[in-house]
N, C-alpha and C positions, 0 to 999 in steps of 0.2 A: 307729748313732746319730750324728747330725750334731753336730760340735763347732764351737766358734768358730774353732779353728785350721783346720779343713777349709774353712770359709767364707772365711776370710782368704786361704788358699792359692788357692782358686778365683778370688777377686776379683783377686788378684795376677796369676794366669795370664791372666785376661781382659784386664786392663789392658795387660800386655806384648804380648799378641796383637794388641790394637787399635793399640798403638804401632808394631807391626811391619807394620801394614796388612793383616793377615790376617783372613779370616772364620773362624768356627768350622769351616766345611766345609773350607777350605784347610788349616787347622792339622791337622785330623783326617786329611786325605788325606796330607799330607807326613809326619806322624808315624806313619802306619800304624794309626790308631785310628778308632773309629767316631764319627760325628757325635754320636750319642746320648751316648756316653761323655764327650765333650768338654763337652757341655751339663751333664751330671750333675757333672762335675768342677768346672766354673766356678760352679756353684751350691752346691758343698760337699756334694752328696749322695753322692759317691763319693770314696774316698781312693786316690790312685794309688800303685802300687809304685814303688820307686826306678828300676827299669828304664824305666817309663813317664815318670817325671819327666825322665830322661836324654833320652828321645826328644823330649819337648816342648821342653826347654832347647836341644837341638841345633837344632831348627827355628827357635826364636826367637832363636838366636845369643846365648844368655846362659848363665851357670853355674847349676847346679841350686840352689846356695845363694841366688841372687838371686830364685828363684821362691818359696822358703820364707820366709814373713814372720815366723818365730819362731825 
C-alpha cells in the first residue's frame, strides 16, 4: 500500500537526483539498482530498505536523513 510518506520520500529523491544533474538511469547505474526500481521509488510505489537508501544517498552525496522527509 502506498503511503503519503512513501510518495514524499520518492519526490525528495527525485528532487535531489535532479539537483545532482543525474537521470534516473545514471542514478540506477551508479547505485547498482534497476531503472525500473528507481522509477517505482520516485513515484512512491516501492519502499526502499535502509541499505538501498544508503546506496542512493552515497551517489547523491547526501546523508540518508536528508532523503527522508519525515
